[in-house]
C-alpha positions in Angstrom: -1.8 -8.3 -4.7 -2.8 -10.7 -7.5 -4.7 -9.8 -10.7 -6.7 -12.5 -12.3 -9.3 -12.8 -15.1 -12.7 -13.4 -13.6 -16.3 -14.4 -14.6 -17.5 -14.2 -11.0 -20.8 -12.3 -11.5 -21.6 -11.9 -7.8 -18.2 -10.3 -7.0 -18.3 -8.0 -10.0 -21.8 -6.8 -9.2 -20.9 -6.3 -5.5 -17.7 -4.3 -6.4 -19.6 -2.3 -9.0 -21.3 -0.4 -6.2 -18.0 1.4 -5.6 -18.0 2.6 -9.1 -21.7 3.3 -9.6 -22.8 5.0 -6.4 -20.4 8.1 -6.8 -21.9 8.6 -10.3 -25.4 8.5 -8.8 -24.5 10.9 -6.1 -23.1 13.4 -8.7 -25.8 13.0 -11.3 -28.9 11.4 -9.8 -31.0 12.7 -12.7 -28.9 10.7 -15.1 -27.7 7.6 -13.3 -30.1 5.0 -11.9 -29.7 3.9 -8.3 -27.3 0.9 -7.8 -29.2 -2.4 -7.7 -27.2 -5.6 -7.3 -29.6 -7.9 -9.2 -29.8 -5.5 -12.1 -26.1 -5.1 -12.4 -25.5 -8.8 -12.0 -28.0 -9.5 -14.8 -26.3 -6.9 -17.1 -22.8 -8.4 -16.5 -24.2 -11.9 -17.1 -25.1 -10.8 -20.7 -21.6 -9.7 -21.5 -19.2 -11.8 -19.4 -17.6 -14.4 -21.6 -18.7 -12.9 -24.9 -15.2 -12.4 -26.2 -15.5 -8.6 -26.5 -15.4 -8.0 -22.8 -12.8 -8.9 -20.3 -12.9 -8.5 -16.5 -9.8 -8.5 -14.4 -10.1 -8.7 -10.6 -7.5 -7.5 -8.1 -7.2 -9.7 -5.0 -5.3 -9.1 -1.8 -4.9 -11.9 0.7 -7.6 -13.8 -1.2 -10.2 -11.0 -1.0 -11.5 -9.2 -4.1 -10.5 -5.5 -3.8 -11.2 -4.2 -7.3 -11.8 -4.9 -10.9 -11.4 -3.5 -14.4 -13.9 -3.9 -17.2 -12.3 -3.8 -20.6 -14.0 -3.9 -24.0 -12.2 -4.8 -27.2 -13.6 -3.0 -30.2 -12.8 -4.4 -33.6 -14.0 -2.5 -36.7 -13.6 -4.0 -40.2 -12.3 -2.0 -43.0 -14.9 0.2 -44.8 -15.1 2.7 -47.6 -14.1 5.3 -45.0 -11.4 3.8 -42.8 -9.0 0.9 -42.5 -9.7 -2.0 -40.2 -8.8 -1.1 -36.6 -9.0 -2.2 -33.1 -9.5 -0.2 -29.9 -9.6 -1.0 -26.2 -12.1 0.8 -24.0 -11.8 0.7 -20.2 -15.4 1.1 -18.9 -14.7 0.7 -15.1 -11.7 0.8 -12.9 -12.4 0.1 -9.3 -10.3 -0.2 -6.2 -12.2 -0.5 -2.9 -11.3 2.0 -0.2 -13.3 1.3 2.9 -11.1 3.3 5.2 
């Protein structure tokens, strides 16, 4: 298995179905149905912005999963010191068996 950084919107949107559809099944009144074009457009807005990173897992040249990471950097304020956090939004490994 190989893990690489990716900006491949089509692959990310396709793999997102494996993350999103279980959410829809569990909470259909909260989550919208999966739609490839809508998900791809959303990812197009954030991929490459510097705050978001997408890593893709490949096995024998085939994409089998991804992780969406967001880097949150907050400047110092009157209430707290400057800090950084990492948020994992999605973690997906395809299991078609």
